[in-house]
C-alpha positions in Angstrom: 1.5 -7.3 13.5 1.2 -3.6 14.7 0.9 -0.5 12.4 3.9 0.9 13.7 5.9 -2.2 12.6 4.8 -1.8 9.1 4.3 2.1 8.8 7.2 3.9 6.7 8.0 0.8 4.3 7.9 1.2 0.5 5.4 -0.6 -1.3 6.6 -2.6 -4.4 4.8 -4.4 -7.0 6.9 -7.4 -8.2 4.7 -7.9 -11.1 5.6 -4.5 -12.6 8.9 -3.5 -10.4 6.9 -0.1 -9.7 7.2 1.8 -6.6 3.5 2.4 -5.4 4.2 4.3 -2.3 5.0 4.3 1.3 2.9 2.8 4.0 2.1 5.9 6.0 1.2 7.9 3.0 -1.4 5.5 2.1 -4.6 4.7 3.9 -5.7 1.2 5.1 -9.5 0.0 4.9 -10.3 -1.9 8.0 -13.4 -4.1 8.5 -15.1 -2.6 11.7 -16.6 -5.9 13.0 -13.1 -7.9 12.8 -10.3 -5.2 12.7 -8.8 -7.0 9.8 -7.3 -5.0 7.0 -9.0 -5.5 3.7 -7.2 -2.9 1.2 -4.2 -0.7 1.1 -5.6 2.4 -0.5 -2.5 3.9 -2.4 -3.0 7.5 -3.8 -2.0 8.5 -7.2 0.1 11.6 -7.7 0.4 14.1 -10.3 2.8 17.2 -10.9 6.1 15.1 -10.2 4.7 13.7 -7.1 3.5 16.9 -5.6 -0.2 16.7 -5.6 -2.6 13.7 -4.8 -5.2 13.0 -7.5 -8.6 11.8 -6.7 -8.0 8.3 -8.0 -6.3 5.7 -5.6 -5.3 2.1 -6.2 -6.9 -0.4 -4.0 -4.7 -3.2 -3.1 -6.2 -6.3 -1.4 -4.3 -7.3 1.8 -4.0 -10.8 0.1 -2.0 -9.5 -2.5 0.9 -8.7 0.1 3.4 -11.5 -0.6 6.3 -10.3 2.0 6.7 -7.8 4.6 10.5 -7.1 4.9 12.6 -5.1 7.0 12.3 -1.9 4.5 9.8 -3.1 1.9 6.5 -4.5 1.2 6.1 -6.5 -1.7 2.9 -7.1 -3.6 1.8 -9.1 -6.3 -0.8 -6.8 -8.0 -1.9 -6.8 -11.7 -2.5 -3.0 -12.2 
């Protein structure tokens, strides 16, 4: 799967029902040797979503349960 195919999709946590962000506003941690995606790095926002905090949520790639047309569903215990 190419990045362009998943970019722009909303990331939803099925455990909490929370919207975590949009892929494209998140970073990916990629293994330099294998090229595999290891983590989605999702920034946290303050001020009603206007400014990034220094903290971020690291979601392991294995926690992705389904990549749909518009949404990426993850199962992640925050």
